[in-house]
gemmi code that builds the backbone of each chain (N, CA, C; Angstrom):
import gemmi

chains = {
    "A": [
        ("MET", (99.483, 88.356, 148.030), (99.641, 89.308, 149.123), (98.682, 90.481, 148.919)),
        ("SER", (97.968, 90.824, 149.997), (97.005, 91.921, 149.858), (97.753, 93.251, 149.770)),
        ("ARG", (97.075, 94.192, 149.257), (97.658, 95.521, 149.129), (98.009, 96.078, 150.514)),
        ("TYR", (97.143, 95.791, 151.483), (97.361, 96.284, 152.837), (98.655, 95.724, 153.412)),
        ("THR", (98.850, 94.437, 153.223), (100.047, 93.788, 153.745), (101.308, 94.411, 153.133)),
        ("LEU", (101.242, 94.634, 151.834), (102.388, 95.210, 151.133), (102.699, 96.605, 151.692)),
        ("TRP", (101.654, 97.369, 151.908), (101.824, 98.729, 152.380), (102.498, 98.761, 153.748)),
        ("MET", (102.196, 97.754, 154.577), (102.734, 97.747, 155.934), (104.126, 97.117, 156.025)),
        ("HIS", (104.610, 96.614, 154.917), (105.928, 95.988, 154.955), (106.967, 97.013, 155.427)),
        ("PRO", (107.818, 96.631, 156.365), (108.738, 97.617, 156.944), (109.645, 98.285, 155.917)),
        ("ASN", (109.965, 97.613, 154.824), (110.869, 98.227, 153.840), (110.200, 99.309, 153.004)),
        ("VAL", (108.901, 99.432, 153.156), (108.175, 100.426, 152.368), (107.891, 101.660, 153.212)),
        ("GLY", (108.214, 101.602, 154.481), (107.903, 102.715, 155.386), (108.641, 103.982, 154.997)),
        ("ALA", (108.013, 105.122, 155.294), (108.574, 106.410, 154.888), (109.848, 106.747, 155.659)),
        ("SER", (110.058, 106.076, 156.785), (111.221, 106.425, 157.594), (112.514, 105.789, 157.063)),
        ("VAL", (112.358, 104.871, 156.111), (113.556, 104.219, 155.583), (114.405, 105.237, 154.839)),
        ("ARG", (115.674, 105.269, 155.130), (116.565, 106.217, 154.469), (116.694, 105.816, 152.994)),
        ("PRO", (116.501, 106.757, 152.070), (116.574, 106.396, 150.659), (117.967, 105.893, 150.292)),
        ("ALA", (118.008, 104.976, 149.365), (119.293, 104.479, 148.902), (120.066, 105.621, 148.243)),
        ("THR", (121.373, 105.539, 148.250), (122.203, 106.549, 147.608), (121.891, 106.584, 146.119)),
        ("ILE", (121.715, 107.779, 145.595), (121.429, 107.891, 144.177), (122.725, 108.154, 143.416)),
        ("PRO", (122.750, 107.818, 142.136), (123.976, 108.081, 141.366), (124.234, 109.583, 141.273)),
        ("ARG", (125.496, 109.972, 141.228), (125.813, 111.398, 141.166), (125.567, 111.979, 139.780)),
        ("PHE", (125.577, 111.122, 138.765), (125.356, 111.606, 137.401), (124.244, 110.787, 136.770)),
        ("ALA", (123.245, 111.478, 136.251), (122.114, 110.761, 135.678), (121.384, 111.640, 134.669)),
        ("VAL", (120.771, 110.965, 133.698), (119.942, 111.620, 132.689), (118.699, 110.762, 132.549)),
        ("GLY", (117.528, 111.359, 132.759), (116.326, 110.543, 132.646), (115.059, 111.338, 132.838)),
        ("ARG", (113.942, 110.651, 132.805), (112.636, 111.312, 132.765), (112.078, 111.654, 134.145)),
        ("GLU", (112.675, 111.093, 135.196), (112.118, 111.304, 136.536), (112.306, 112.744, 136.998)),
        ("PRO", (111.332, 113.290, 137.749), (111.526, 114.619, 138.344), (112.795, 114.641, 139.207)),
        ("LEU", (113.426, 115.806, 139.276), (114.715, 115.909, 139.959), (114.515, 116.189, 141.438)),
        ("ASP", (115.454, 115.701, 142.241), (115.358, 115.803, 143.692), (116.637, 116.455, 144.225)),
        ("VAL", (116.548, 117.754, 144.481), (117.735, 118.506, 144.908), (118.286, 117.966, 146.219)),
        ("ASP", (117.396, 117.672, 147.161), (117.862, 117.219, 148.471), (118.622, 115.894, 148.356)),
        ("ALA", (118.072, 114.984, 147.567), (118.735, 113.686, 147.417), (120.094, 113.852, 146.755)),
        ("LEU", (120.151, 114.749, 145.770), (121.416, 114.950, 145.077), (122.439, 115.608, 146.002)),
        ("THR", (121.968, 116.539, 146.802), (122.853, 117.195, 147.769), (123.434, 116.164, 148.740)),
        ("ARG", (122.560, 115.267, 149.221), (123.065, 114.225, 150.124), (124.076, 113.331, 149.427)),
        ("SER", (123.854, 113.096, 148.134), (124.743, 112.177, 147.416), (126.177, 112.697, 147.376)),
        ("VAL", (126.351, 114.021, 147.461), (127.717, 114.539, 147.534), (128.133, 114.838, 148.968)),
        ("ALA", (127.226, 115.417, 149.746), (127.615, 115.897, 151.075), (127.857, 114.752, 152.049)),
        ("ASP", (127.086, 113.671, 151.904), (127.214, 112.572, 152.859), (128.471, 111.742, 152.645)),
        ("THR", (129.132, 111.935, 151.509), (130.289, 111.086, 151.226), (131.500, 111.468, 152.056)),
        ("ALA", (131.515, 112.700, 152.565), (132.689, 113.122, 153.326), (132.286, 114.072, 154.442)),
        ("PRO", (131.507, 113.581, 155.393), (131.042, 114.483, 156.451), (132.229, 115.080, 157.207)),
        ("GLY", (132.169, 116.387, 157.414), (133.253, 117.054, 158.128), (134.300, 117.660, 157.224)),
        ("GLU", (134.439, 117.119, 156.006), (135.451, 117.674, 155.091), (134.900, 118.817, 154.258)),
        ("LEU", (133.571, 118.792, 154.064), (132.960, 119.762, 153.157), (132.364, 120.911, 153.962)),
        ("GLY", (132.629, 122.136, 153.505), (132.097, 123.290, 154.224), (131.105, 124.092, 153.414)),
        ("ALA", (131.007, 123.804, 152.105), (130.138, 124.604, 151.245), (129.510, 123.735, 150.181)),
        ("VAL", (128.220, 123.899, 149.996), (127.515, 123.212, 148.916), (126.750, 124.269, 148.128)),
        ("VAL", (127.017, 124.323, 146.821), (126.281, 125.235, 145.943), (125.453, 124.396, 144.985)),
        ("ALA", (124.165, 124.745, 144.868), (123.291, 124.040, 143.933), (122.799, 125.004, 142.865)),
        ("PHE", (122.827, 124.558, 141.626), (122.249, 125.312, 140.517), (121.063, 124.530, 139.977)),
        ("LEU", (119.935, 125.218, 139.791), (118.772, 124.603, 139.163), (118.439, 125.372, 137.898)),
        ("GLY", (118.305, 124.649, 136.807), (117.824, 125.264, 135.569), (116.332, 125.014, 135.456)),
        ("MET", (115.559, 126.074, 135.141), (114.102, 125.936, 135.092), (113.569, 126.399, 133.754)),
        ("VAL", (112.405, 125.889, 133.398), (111.792, 126.240, 132.112), (111.161, 127.627, 132.210)),
        ("ARG", (111.636, 128.513, 131.332), (111.244, 129.914, 131.356), (110.123, 130.167, 130.336)),
        ("ALA", (109.269, 131.152, 130.652), (108.082, 131.400, 129.818), (108.379, 132.198, 128.560)),
        ("SER", (109.557, 132.800, 128.491), (109.870, 133.545, 127.268), (111.288, 133.227, 126.835)),
        ("ASN", (111.467, 133.169, 125.513), (112.792, 132.908, 124.966), (112.879, 133.571, 123.593)),
        ("ALA", (113.853, 134.443, 123.415), (114.074, 135.111, 122.132), (112.790, 135.743, 121.596)),
        ("GLY", (112.031, 136.352, 122.492), (110.813, 137.036, 122.082), (109.620, 136.119, 121.869)),
        ("ARG", (109.798, 134.821, 122.118), (108.677, 133.884, 121.922), (108.047, 133.564, 123.268)),
        ("ARG", (106.732, 133.309, 123.227), (106.037, 132.878, 124.443), (106.066, 131.366, 124.492)),
        ("VAL", (106.896, 130.858, 125.388), (107.129, 129.412, 125.462), (105.954, 128.728, 126.163)),
        ("LEU", (105.531, 127.598, 125.608), (104.437, 126.820, 126.212), (104.999, 125.681, 127.059)),
        ("PHE", (105.950, 124.960, 126.500), (106.640, 123.890, 127.236), (107.863, 123.473, 126.433)),
        ("LEU", (108.728, 122.676, 127.039), (109.917, 122.155, 126.355), (109.876, 120.638, 126.360)),
        ("GLU", (110.473, 120.062, 125.342), (110.742, 118.620, 125.365), (112.235, 118.424, 125.218)),
        ("TYR", (112.821, 117.749, 126.191), (114.259, 117.490, 126.140), (114.510, 116.086, 125.633)),
        ("GLU", (115.492, 115.997, 124.754), (115.911, 114.698, 124.226), (117.401, 114.540, 124.537)),
        ("ALA", (117.825, 113.326, 124.808), (119.237, 113.085, 125.124), (119.736, 111.828, 124.430)),
        ("TYR", (121.010, 111.820, 124.132), (121.708, 110.575, 123.788), (122.272, 110.106, 125.132)),
        ("GLU", (121.484, 109.302, 125.821), (121.723, 109.094, 127.253), (123.096, 108.506, 127.565)),
        ("ALA", (123.502, 107.490, 126.816), (124.777, 106.836, 127.129), (125.941, 107.816, 127.009)),
        ("LEU", (125.911, 108.612, 125.954), (126.993, 109.579, 125.754), (126.852, 110.763, 126.716)),
        ("ALA", (125.624, 111.149, 127.007), (125.406, 112.263, 127.935), (125.990, 111.928, 129.310)),
        ("LEU", (125.792, 110.691, 129.726), (126.329, 110.259, 131.012), (127.857, 110.330, 131.009)),
        ("ARG", (128.455, 109.876, 129.931), (129.917, 109.957, 129.825), (130.385, 111.409, 129.834)),
        ("ALA", (129.635, 112.271, 129.170), (130.019, 113.687, 129.120), (129.927, 114.316, 130.512)),
        ("LEU", (128.902, 113.937, 131.269), (128.782, 114.461, 132.639), (129.960, 113.993, 133.490)),
        ("GLU", (130.334, 112.735, 133.316), (131.469, 112.209, 134.090), (132.771, 112.878, 133.665)),
        ("ARG", (132.844, 113.251, 132.407), (134.020, 113.974, 131.931), (134.109, 115.343, 132.611)),
        ("ILE", (132.955, 116.013, 132.747), (132.929, 117.311, 133.428), (133.415, 117.155, 134.869)),
        ("ASP", (133.030, 116.060, 135.491), (133.487, 115.774, 136.861), (135.011, 115.670, 136.908)),
        ("VAL", (135.579, 114.946, 135.953), (137.041, 114.801, 135.903), (137.700, 116.161, 135.705)),
        ("GLU", (137.155, 116.942, 134.775), (137.720, 118.273, 134.511), (137.650, 119.148, 135.764)),
        ("ALA", (136.530, 119.102, 136.453), (136.368, 119.946, 137.647), (137.363, 119.542, 138.729)),
        ("ARG", (137.569, 118.238, 138.862), (138.496, 117.788, 139.918), (139.945, 118.112, 139.579)),
        ("GLU", (140.237, 118.252, 138.278), (141.589, 118.689, 137.894), (141.850, 120.115, 138.383)),
        ("ARG", (140.788, 120.933, 138.364), (140.944, 122.351, 138.689), (140.732, 122.619, 140.184)),
        ("TRP", (139.702, 121.953, 140.745), (139.370, 122.179, 142.155), (139.531, 120.855, 142.895)),
        ("THR", (140.716, 120.638, 143.417), (141.014, 119.374, 144.081), (140.017, 119.123, 145.209)),
        ("GLY", (139.461, 117.957, 145.208), (138.551, 117.598, 146.293), (137.105, 117.987, 146.063)),
        ("VAL", (136.803, 118.667, 144.941), (135.403, 119.044, 144.692), (134.573, 117.781, 144.466)),
        ("ARG", (133.360, 117.798, 145.028), (132.414, 116.701, 144.782), (131.245, 117.268, 144.008)),
        ("LEU", (131.051, 116.709, 142.830), (130.066, 117.246, 141.903), (128.987, 116.202, 141.645)),
        ("ALA", (127.761, 116.682, 141.451), (126.676, 115.802, 141.036), (125.803, 116.560, 140.041)),
        ("ILE", (125.398, 115.884, 138.995), (124.580, 116.531, 137.960), (123.489, 115.565, 137.498)),
        ("HIS", (122.245, 116.012, 137.597), (121.131, 115.252, 137.033), (120.417, 116.126, 136.010)),
        ("HIS", (120.153, 115.574, 134.844), (119.432, 116.294, 133.792), (118.180, 115.517, 133.431)),
        ("ARG", (117.090, 116.249, 133.321), (115.825, 115.601, 133.018), (115.537, 115.612, 131.519)),
        ("THR", (114.805, 114.612, 131.064), (114.390, 114.550, 129.663), (112.867, 114.420, 129.590)),
        ("GLY", (112.347, 114.521, 128.372), (110.901, 114.443, 128.183), (110.265, 115.821, 128.273)),
        ("ARG", (108.938, 115.840, 128.411), (108.226, 117.121, 128.433), (108.359, 117.805, 129.791)),
        ("LEU", (108.725, 119.083, 129.763), (108.799, 119.887, 130.985), (107.981, 121.151, 130.807)),
        ("ASN", (107.116, 121.385, 131.760), (106.262, 122.575, 131.709), (106.979, 123.777, 132.317)),
        ("LEU", (106.402, 124.951, 132.124), (106.996, 126.180, 132.663), (107.246, 126.024, 134.159)),
        ("GLY", (108.414, 126.453, 134.596), (108.734, 126.420, 136.019), (109.310, 125.100, 136.500)),
        ("GLU", (109.258, 124.076, 135.668), (109.828, 122.795, 136.098), (111.351, 122.838, 135.981)),
        ("THR", (112.001, 121.986, 136.759), (113.456, 121.968, 136.815), (114.011, 120.976, 135.807)),
        ("SER", (114.867, 121.475, 134.920), (115.437, 120.609, 133.879), (116.788, 120.039, 134.281)),
        ("ILE", (117.509, 120.770, 135.132), (118.841, 120.303, 135.532), (119.127, 120.732, 136.963)),
        ("VAL", (119.808, 119.868, 137.689), (120.324, 120.224, 139.010), (121.810, 119.894, 139.031)),
        ("ILE", (122.597, 120.874, 139.441), (124.037, 120.669, 139.626), (124.357, 120.992, 141.073)),
        ("VAL", (125.051, 120.085, 141.734), (125.477, 120.336, 143.107), (126.994, 120.232, 143.162)),
        ("ALA", (127.626, 121.249, 143.709), (129.079, 121.236, 143.875), (129.400, 121.456, 145.346)),
        ("ALA", (130.206, 120.558, 145.901), (130.568, 120.657, 147.312), (132.085, 120.709, 147.450)),
        ("THR", (132.538, 121.656, 148.262), (133.979, 121.812, 148.507), (134.184, 122.216, 149.968)),
        ("ALA", (135.439, 122.407, 150.327), (135.720, 122.829, 151.701), (135.300, 124.284, 151.923)),
        ("HIS", (135.497, 125.113, 150.898), (135.221, 126.551, 151.039), (134.320, 127.044, 149.921)),
        ("ARG", (133.574, 128.128, 150.197), (132.493, 128.515, 149.290), (132.961, 128.988, 147.919)),
        ("ALA", (134.099, 129.661, 147.846), (134.519, 130.226, 146.558), (134.645, 129.123, 145.500)),
        ("GLU", (135.265, 128.017, 145.905), (135.471, 126.915, 144.962), (134.154, 126.244, 144.592)),
        ("ALA", (133.226, 126.172, 145.528), (131.943, 125.532, 145.231), (131.169, 126.340, 144.190)),
        ("TYR", (131.165, 127.678, 144.353), (130.501, 128.522, 143.352), (131.168, 128.362, 141.987)),
        ("GLN", (132.475, 128.388, 141.980), (133.196, 128.301, 140.707), (132.951, 126.971, 140.013)),
        ("ALA", (133.069, 125.896, 140.766), (132.912, 124.570, 140.162), (131.490, 124.379, 139.628)),
        ("CYS", (130.518, 124.918, 140.349), (129.125, 124.793, 139.919), (128.910, 125.552, 138.610)),
        ("ARG", (129.449, 126.761, 138.540), (129.306, 127.559, 137.315), (130.040, 126.884, 136.149)),
        ("TYR", (131.224, 126.378, 136.423), (131.972, 125.683, 135.375), (131.162, 124.512, 134.822)),
        ("ALA", (130.535, 123.769, 135.721), (129.791, 122.586, 135.301), (128.632, 122.944, 134.373)),
        ("ILE", (127.877, 123.994, 134.689), (126.737, 124.326, 133.815), (127.237, 124.855, 132.470)),
        ("GLU", (128.338, 125.602, 132.491), (128.879, 126.077, 131.205), (129.315, 124.896, 130.333)),
        ("ARG", (129.926, 123.910, 130.948), (130.370, 122.735, 130.183), (129.194, 121.866, 129.732)),
        ("VAL", (128.159, 121.788, 130.568), (126.954, 121.053, 130.143), (126.450, 121.642, 128.835)),
        ("LYS", (126.419, 122.967, 128.766), (125.891, 123.620, 127.569), (126.815, 123.454, 126.366)),
        ("GLN", (128.081, 123.108, 126.621), (129.017, 122.922, 125.512), (129.108, 121.492, 125.010)),
        ("ILE", (129.092, 120.515, 125.893), (129.513, 119.170, 125.456), (128.553, 118.036, 125.791)),
        ("VAL", (127.423, 118.308, 126.439), (126.538, 117.192, 126.797), (125.437, 117.048, 125.737)),
        ("PRO", (125.326, 115.858, 125.121), (124.373, 115.687, 124.020), (122.926, 115.612, 124.492)),
        ("ILE", (122.381, 116.788, 124.764), (120.980, 116.952, 125.159), (120.450, 118.138, 124.348)),
        ("TRP", (119.182, 118.015, 123.939), (118.586, 119.054, 123.084), (117.227, 119.467, 123.612)),
        ("LYS", (116.959, 120.769, 123.490), (115.647, 121.325, 123.845), (114.814, 121.464, 122.581)),
        ("HIS", (113.618, 120.965, 122.624), (112.634, 121.233, 121.570), (111.618, 122.189, 122.187)),
        ("GLU", (111.643, 123.414, 121.701), (110.801, 124.446, 122.295), (109.465, 124.533, 121.562)),
        ("TYR", (108.381, 124.429, 122.320), (107.039, 124.644, 121.777), (106.570, 125.997, 122.275)),
        ("PHE", (106.271, 126.877, 121.320), (105.874, 128.234, 121.701), (104.565, 128.581, 120.999)),
        ("GLU", (104.024, 129.731, 121.357), (102.777, 130.167, 120.711), (103.077, 130.431, 119.245)),
        ("GLY", (102.533, 129.587, 118.385), (102.728, 129.787, 116.951), (103.683, 128.804, 116.300)),
        ("GLY", (104.267, 127.899, 117.067), (105.146, 126.932, 116.406), (106.044, 126.178, 117.364)),
        ("ASP", (107.074, 125.561, 116.806), (108.048, 124.843, 117.617), (109.391, 124.909, 116.915)),
        ("VAL", (110.450, 124.798, 117.709), (111.792, 124.903, 117.139), (112.771, 124.105, 117.998)),
        ("TRP", (113.704, 123.411, 117.322), (114.811, 122.795, 118.064), (115.828, 123.878, 118.383)),
        ("ILE", (116.207, 123.990, 119.628), (117.241, 124.946, 120.009), (118.602, 124.299, 119.746)),
        ("GLU", (119.441, 125.031, 119.058), (120.781, 124.508, 118.749), (121.818, 125.497, 119.244)),
        ("GLY", (122.630, 125.053, 120.194), (123.614, 125.936, 120.809), (125.001, 125.688, 120.255)),
        ("ALA", (125.804, 124.972, 121.029), (127.205, 124.771, 120.679), (127.409, 123.429, 119.991)),
        ("THR", (128.291, 123.412, 118.984), (128.754, 122.134, 118.447), (129.606, 121.471, 119.518)),
        ("ALA", (129.241, 120.257, 119.895), (129.925, 119.591, 121.002), (131.313, 119.122, 120.578)),
        ("GLU", (132.329, 119.743, 121.152), (133.713, 119.344, 120.881), (134.444, 119.270, 122.211)),
        ("PRO", (134.373, 118.102, 122.862), (134.924, 117.975, 124.218), (136.412, 118.294, 124.307)),
        ("ASP", (137.154, 118.056, 123.218), (138.597, 118.287, 123.269), (138.995, 119.700, 122.863)),
        ("ASP", (138.010, 120.559, 122.603), (138.300, 121.933, 122.208), (138.730, 122.730, 123.447)),
        ("ASP", (140.037, 123.002, 123.538), (140.568, 123.688, 124.722), (140.084, 125.125, 124.827)),
        ("THR", (139.778, 125.736, 123.683), (139.287, 127.117, 123.711), (137.935, 127.194, 124.415)),
        ("ALA", (137.048, 126.252, 124.075), (135.729, 126.232, 124.714), (135.875, 125.971, 126.208)),
        ("ARG", (136.761, 125.046, 126.539), (136.957, 124.722, 127.953), (137.501, 125.933, 128.717)),
        ("ALA", (138.422, 126.656, 128.092), (138.974, 127.854, 128.737), (137.898, 128.924, 128.905)),
        ("GLU", (137.002, 129.016, 127.919), (135.899, 129.973, 127.999), (134.987, 129.640, 129.194)),
        ("ALA", (134.699, 128.356, 129.367), (133.875, 127.930, 130.507), (134.581, 128.266, 131.819)),
        ("MET", (135.907, 128.058, 131.835), (136.678, 128.343, 133.043), (136.673, 129.839, 133.345)),
        ("ASN", (136.785, 130.664, 132.300), (136.760, 132.114, 132.495), (135.431, 132.569, 133.086)),
        ("ARG", (134.352, 132.006, 132.573), (133.036, 132.395, 133.087), (132.871, 131.973, 134.540)),
        ("ALA", (133.492, 130.843, 134.880), (133.355, 130.329, 136.242), (134.157, 131.160, 137.238)),
        ("CYS", (135.228, 131.747, 136.748), (136.180, 132.363, 137.678), (136.260, 133.873, 137.508)),
        ("VAL", (135.146, 134.493, 137.135), (135.157, 135.963, 136.994), (135.316, 136.617, 138.364)),
    ],
    "B": [
        ("MET", (129.540, 96.206, 105.059), (129.516, 96.184, 106.515), (128.317, 96.999, 106.997)),
        ("ARG", (127.707, 96.482, 108.058), (126.483, 97.092, 108.554), (126.780, 97.878, 109.842)),
        ("VAL", (126.365, 99.152, 109.865), (126.445, 99.929, 111.107), (125.049, 100.437, 111.429)),
        ("ASN", (124.860, 100.808, 112.685), (123.569, 101.334, 113.109), (123.723, 102.833, 113.357)),
        ("VAL", (122.972, 103.629, 112.610), (123.104, 105.088, 112.729), (121.992, 105.636, 113.609)),
        ("ARG", (122.377, 106.388, 114.623), (121.384, 107.047, 115.484), (121.402, 108.542, 115.211)),
        ("LEU", (120.212, 109.106, 115.176), (120.072, 110.530, 114.874), (119.237, 111.186, 115.961)),
        ("PHE", (119.580, 112.432, 116.253), (118.921, 113.102, 117.371), (118.370, 114.463, 116.949)),
        ("ALA", (117.374, 114.903, 117.711), (116.801, 116.246, 117.597), (116.399, 116.531, 116.142)),
        ("ARG", (116.856, 117.647, 115.598), (116.377, 118.039, 114.268), (116.859, 117.065, 113.189)),
        ("LEU", (118.022, 116.447, 113.387), (118.491, 115.468, 112.402), (117.519, 114.294, 112.323)),
        ("ARG", (117.031, 113.902, 113.469), (116.045, 112.814, 113.520), (114.765, 113.227, 112.794)),
        ("ASP", (114.343, 114.463, 113.014), (113.138, 114.954, 112.337), (113.320, 114.957, 110.816)),
        ("ILE", (114.492, 115.406, 110.363), (114.733, 115.492, 108.915), (114.679, 114.107, 108.275)),
        ("VAL", (115.317, 113.150, 108.927), (115.387, 111.798, 108.368), (114.090, 111.025, 108.624)),
        ("GLY", (113.384, 111.411, 109.670), (112.121, 110.741, 109.981), (112.300, 109.447, 110.748)),
        ("SER", (113.498, 109.266, 111.305), (113.755, 108.041, 112.062), (114.895, 108.280, 113.046)),
        ("ALA", (114.795, 107.685, 114.223), (115.830, 107.868, 115.239), (117.003, 106.914, 115.034)),
        ("GLU", (116.766, 105.885, 114.264), (117.768, 104.824, 114.161), (117.620, 104.168, 112.794)),
        ("ILE", (118.706, 104.140, 112.035), (118.619, 103.453, 110.740), (119.826, 102.546, 110.533)),
        ("PRO", (119.577, 101.298, 110.128), (120.686, 100.423, 109.753), (121.276, 100.925, 108.446)),
        ("PHE", (122.582, 100.850, 108.330), (123.233, 101.484, 107.186), (124.330, 100.563, 106.650)),
        ("ASP", (124.299, 100.337, 105.342), (125.343, 99.520, 104.703), (126.480, 100.417, 104.261)),
        ("ALA", (127.617, 100.292, 104.927), (128.780, 101.105, 104.585), (129.828, 100.208, 103.939)),
        ("THR", (130.654, 100.824, 103.091), (131.728, 100.038, 102.474), (132.786, 99.756, 103.534)),
        ("PRO", (133.434, 98.609, 103.465), (134.482, 98.300, 104.452), (135.532, 99.406, 104.463)),
        ("GLY", (135.954, 99.796, 105.657), (136.931, 100.877, 105.783), (136.306, 102.256, 105.831)),
        ("ALA", (135.004, 102.342, 105.737), (134.333, 103.642, 105.754), (134.563, 104.348, 107.088)),
        ("THR", (134.620, 105.674, 107.024), (134.769, 106.485, 108.238), (133.430, 107.136, 108.566)),
        ("LEU", (133.418, 107.811, 109.717), (132.196, 108.515, 110.114), (131.770, 109.532, 109.055)),
        ("VAL", (132.751, 110.245, 108.504), (132.377, 111.293, 107.546), (131.849, 110.672, 106.251)),
        ("ASP", (132.341, 109.489, 105.903), (131.804, 108.801, 104.717), (130.318, 108.491, 104.912)),
        ("VAL", (130.001, 107.994, 106.086), (128.599, 107.670, 106.371), (127.756, 108.944, 106.347)),
        ("TRP", (128.301, 110.014, 106.931), (127.564, 111.280, 106.940), (127.273, 111.744, 105.512)),
        ("HIS", (128.295, 111.720, 104.649), (128.090, 112.189, 103.278), (127.068, 111.320, 102.548)),
        ("ALA", (127.092, 110.026, 102.815), (126.102, 109.142, 102.190), (124.691, 109.509, 102.660)),
        ("LEU", (124.590, 109.853, 103.959), (123.283, 110.265, 104.487), (122.811, 111.565, 103.829)),
        ("VAL", (123.749, 112.490, 103.660), (123.389, 113.775, 103.057), (122.909, 113.573, 101.626)),
        ("ARG", (123.523, 112.623, 100.906), (123.057, 112.344, 99.544), (121.609, 111.858, 99.567)),
        ("GLU", (121.307, 111.055, 100.579), (119.958, 110.499, 100.671), (118.959, 111.523, 101.225)),
        ("TYR", (119.441, 112.369, 102.123), (118.578, 113.380, 102.762), (119.255, 114.746, 102.641)),
        ("PRO", (119.086, 115.407, 101.501), (119.806, 116.677, 101.249), (119.538, 117.753, 102.294)),
        ("ALA", (118.418, 117.681, 103.005), (118.138, 118.690, 104.027), (119.145, 118.631, 105.177)),
        ("LEU", (119.919, 117.551, 105.246), (120.958, 117.451, 106.281), (122.182, 118.305, 105.948)),
        ("ALA", (122.319, 118.673, 104.687), (123.561, 119.313, 104.220), (124.015, 120.498, 105.067)),
        ("PRO", (123.118, 121.400, 105.485), (123.582, 122.556, 106.278), (124.265, 122.157, 107.587)),
        ("TYR", (124.053, 120.932, 108.031), (124.647, 120.499, 109.302), (126.080, 119.981, 109.147)),
        ("THR", (126.550, 119.885, 107.913), (127.870, 119.281, 107.687), (128.971, 119.965, 108.492)),
        ("THR", (128.871, 121.277, 108.648), (129.918, 121.993, 109.390), (129.569, 122.155, 110.870)),
        ("ALA", (128.436, 121.611, 111.295), (127.988, 121.861, 112.680), (127.847, 120.598, 113.525)),
        ("ILE", (127.929, 119.436, 112.893), (127.678, 118.215, 113.669), (128.888, 117.785, 114.498)),
        ("SER", (128.577, 117.018, 115.535), (129.571, 116.180, 116.206), (129.181, 114.742, 115.899)),
        ("ALA", (130.141, 113.847, 116.116), (129.844, 112.443, 115.853), (130.315, 111.589, 117.013)),
        ("ALA", (129.695, 110.445, 117.130), (130.109, 109.492, 118.167), (130.138, 108.093, 117.570)),
        ("ARG", (131.054, 107.299, 118.085), (131.131, 105.890, 117.709), (131.018, 105.077, 118.994)),
        ("ASN", (130.041, 104.199, 119.040), (129.794, 103.371, 120.217), (129.704, 104.214, 121.493)),
        ("ALA", (128.887, 105.256, 121.409), (128.569, 106.126, 122.540), (129.794, 106.814, 123.138)),
        ("ASP", (130.741, 107.153, 122.266), (131.892, 107.949, 122.680), (132.184, 108.953, 121.557)),
        ("TYR", (132.424, 110.206, 121.929), (132.748, 111.185, 120.900), (133.920, 110.689, 120.066)),
        ("ALA", (133.853, 110.916, 118.761), (134.918, 110.449, 117.880), (135.102, 111.443, 116.739)),
        ("PRO", (136.347, 111.652, 116.290), (136.575, 112.527, 115.140), (135.895, 111.935, 113.899)),
        ("LEU", (135.521, 112.810, 112.975), (134.818, 112.346, 111.771), (135.679, 111.437, 110.906)),
        ("THR", (136.981, 111.458, 111.141), (137.883, 110.609, 110.362), (137.971, 109.180, 110.909)),
        ("THR", (137.267, 108.900, 111.998), (137.345, 107.582, 112.630), (136.812, 106.486, 111.705)),
        ("ALA", (137.601, 105.432, 111.538), (137.170, 104.289, 110.727), (136.201, 103.433, 111.527)),
        ("LEU", (135.237, 102.875, 110.819), (134.183, 102.105, 111.477), (134.384, 100.608, 111.297)),
        ("ALA", (133.713, 99.867, 112.175), (133.769, 98.404, 112.089), (132.343, 97.858, 112.077)),
        ("GLU", (132.218, 96.661, 111.578), (130.927, 95.977, 111.523), (130.219, 96.051, 112.886)),
        ("GLY", (128.959, 96.440, 112.861), (128.164, 96.448, 114.082), (128.283, 97.697, 114.930)),
        ("ASP", (129.101, 98.659, 114.500), (129.263, 99.884, 115.297), (127.950, 100.647, 115.428)),
        ("GLU", (127.813, 101.312, 116.571), (126.739, 102.296, 116.717), (127.321, 103.672, 116.409)),
        ("VAL", (126.758, 104.290, 115.389), (127.219, 105.596, 114.934), (126.159, 106.619, 115.320)),
        ("ALA", (126.594, 107.797, 115.775), (125.600, 108.836, 116.075), (126.074, 110.164, 115.516)),
        ("PHE", (125.133, 110.904, 114.955), (125.402, 112.264, 114.510), (124.577, 113.220, 115.353)),
        ("LEU", (125.260, 114.269, 115.842), (124.641, 115.131, 116.850), (124.629, 116.577, 116.373)),
        ("PRO", (123.461, 117.175, 116.275), (123.418, 118.612, 115.981), (123.939, 119.385, 117.200)),
        ("PRO", (124.183, 120.691, 117.048), (124.655, 121.471, 118.204), (123.735, 121.272, 119.414)),
        ("VAL", (124.364, 121.149, 120.575), (123.626, 120.737, 121.771), (122.991, 121.938, 122.474)),
        ("SER", (121.974, 121.678, 123.267), (121.265, 122.774, 123.950), (120.677, 122.339, 125.289)),
        ("GLY", (121.474, 121.558, 126.030), (121.005, 121.122, 127.339), (121.088, 122.250, 128.366)),
        ("GLY", (120.670, 121.918, 129.564), (120.720, 122.877, 130.665), (119.362, 123.420, 130.998)),
    ],
}
model = gemmi.Model(1)
for chain_id, residues in chains.items():
    chain = gemmi.Chain(chain_id)
    for i, (resn, *xyz) in enumerate(residues, 1):
        res = gemmi.Residue()
        res.name, res.seqid = resn, gemmi.SeqId(i, " ")
        for name, pos in zip(("N", "CA", "C"), xyz):
            atom = gemmi.Atom()
            atom.name, atom.element = name, gemmi.Element(name[0])
            atom.pos, atom.b_iso = gemmi.Position(*pos), 0.0
            res.add_atom(atom)
        chain.add_residue(res)
    model.add_chain(chain)
structure = gemmi.Structure()
structure.add_model(model)
structure.setup_entities()
């Protein structure tokens, strides 16, 4: 088959609606906020009144260092389970919340998006809260690591010891979400 | 009994490998494997109070007993987002 023929195949046309993407994912592909938003919002048209999206981006300075780029590493199978756990926790607190979280891995340059979290609910207060809760929990329990390359060296960033069953950490995330 | 140990981030750098097959004594727990690793790679020692562990891609307490063929993972403090 010639390249031209392939290009004209109707299934390759730009007007084709993209397939539904998974709500939770960890991988090297650039993140797509619009697709992720649709993945939650389209599931219940008419029921949802508010969608809040959080994007984490690579910042040029950290702890006084001039950051050049980051490399993210993940234990993907466990990271996916941890994201799904956050979804369960959020739904326990905010009934009916629809959450989606994609985290990127590999090299990310300044200004690139490392994580997208989308939270959709009937009303805005809950969407903001659930979104904030999700990012706080990502930082506590999802096995992903930043390797920071800065002017003069590199360092693995180490934040929280991941303890998913630690109720104190979970309560702390909830407090930050519901200030 | 043979288990497969996966290491991430700085732990991987210290050991110089992301994945190592490991001969554990029958009945060994996650913490037994960790201590054996620390004996082999003393630079891991400071992480003893900071790691999390997983068995077959699920978080597990360090006291969890292992079985032949398990995938074991040791995780330094996380920093996603």
